[in-house]
N, C-alpha and C positions, 0 to 999 in steps of 0.2 A: 253655215256650219255643217249641215247635213251633207252637202256636196263634198266637202273636204274629207269627212269621215268615210264616205263611200269611195272616194278617190284613193285614200290611204289603204283601205281594205283591198281595193282593186289592184293597187301596186304590189301589195304583199302577195296576193294570189298569183299575179303575173310572174313575180320573181320566183315563186316556188315552182311554177310550171316551166319557167325558162331555165332554171339552174338545178334545182333539186331532182326533178324527175329524170333529166338526162344523166345526171350523176349516178342515180340508182341503176338506170338502164346499162350504162357503160360498165359499172362495177359488176353487175350480174353477168354481163357478156364475158368479162374477163374471168369470172369464176367458171363459166361454162367451158371456156377454152382450156383453162387449167384442168378441169375435170376430164375433158377429152384427152388431153396430153397425158395425164397420170394413168388413165385406164389403158390407153394405147401402149405406152412405154412398159407398163407392168405386164401386159399380155405378150408383147414382143420379147421381153426378158425371159418370161416363163417358157414361151414357145421355143426360144433358142436353147434353153436348158433341156427341154424335152427332146428336141431334135438331135442335139449333140451328145447328151448323156453326161454333161459335166458343167460345173460352175467354175468360172474363172474369176480371179480378182479383177482383171481388166474389164470384163463384161459387167461385173457388179459396180465398179467405179463409173463406168459409162452410164449405167442405169441411174445411179445417184445423181450424176451430173445432168442428165436429161430431165430428171424431176426438178432439180434445183434451178434449171433454166427458166422455169415458169415464174420465178420470183418468190416462191413460197418455200418453206422448209417442211420436211415430211418425216414422220416416224414410220420406219419400214419394219414390218414383222414378217419373218420367214420361218417356215417349218418344213423340215426335210425329214420324211419318214423313210428310213432305210430298211429294205427287206433283209431280214436275217433268217436264212433258211435253217431250220432246226433238223439237223441230221441225227435223229435219235437212234435209228436202227437200220443197218444195211442188211439186206436179205442175203446176198452173196457178194463176194469180192468182185466178180465179173459184172454183176447187176448192181448198179449204184442207185437204184430207185430208193427214194426216201419215204420214210413213214413218219408222220408227225405233222405239225402245223408250221406254217410260215409265220414268223413274228416280225413286227415292225418296231424299231426303236426310233425315237425322234431326236433331231438336232434342231435347235432354235437359233434365232438371229445372232445372238452374241457368240454362240458356239461355232456357227458357220463362219462368222467374221474372224474369229480367233484362228480357226483352221486355215482359212485363206491366207491370213497374215503369217501364221506359223510356217506354212509350207513355203511361202515366198521368202522368208528369212533363212530357212534351211537351205533352199536351193533357189537362186534368183530366177531361174527359168520356169519354175513351177507356179505356185499360187492357184492350184486347180484341185477341185474336189471331184473325183471320178465317181459316177453313179452307175448303177446297173439297171437292166430292164426290170420293171416292177416297182422301183422306188417312186415315191410321191413327193411332189413339191407344192407348196402353197405360199404365195406372196401377197401381202396387203400393204398398201401405202396410204397413210392418212395425213392431212396437213396438220402441222403443229403450230403454225403461225396464223394469225388472224388477218384475213383479207379485208379490203375496204368494204366490200359488200357485206361481209359478216359483221363488221363494226357498225355499219349503218343500220343493218337489220336488228342487231342486238340493242342499239340505242332506241329504236322505235318499237321493238317487240320485246320489252324487258320481261314480260311474263314467260316467254318461251326460253329465255336464257341465251347464252352465247353459242351453244352448240346447235344452232338452228340449221345451218348448212355446213356440212363437212365435205371437203374435196377428198375423194378417196378412189382408189383403184384396187381391184383384187383379181387374181388369176391363180389357177391351180391345174395340176395335171399329173399324169403318170408317165414316167420315163419310158420311152419307146425303144431305146437302143442302149447297149453297153458303151460307156464312155471310154475313149482311148486318148492317149496323149499325143 
């Protein structure tokens, strides 16, 4: 009787080691690959905006497609701080030096998307937000779907909750050139 109990326990432990542990390992590896993809694509998207000085609807759609290719869905948050020079007082007509502060106003994800779509519908060749030197962009992408690894870990680590690991990528920068069409 003792031999059968030990055999059953041995079979259960062996099955855990043969099936469950590799499943955890592969799921974690997939999350690592998704994490690398999201961070790389976000950095490339922001670097392209900084280098060209514009956001195009085509580039934004390609960015979303590249993120969705990982098999997850993502919430994308963008903030665009546009430099609004405050020309409060001109010294002379010939000298256009400005006195006052530069002020930034912000556009957020929904406003940026609306502006890209609005420009595209008004003029099909457009779909571009032109930026100028000194404007700032910030992009963050976080997964909104639950991966296999997150499901397995939340099952085993119920104390930590389901937000144990979030796949995310973030990048920001200051626009280096004035955008042209």
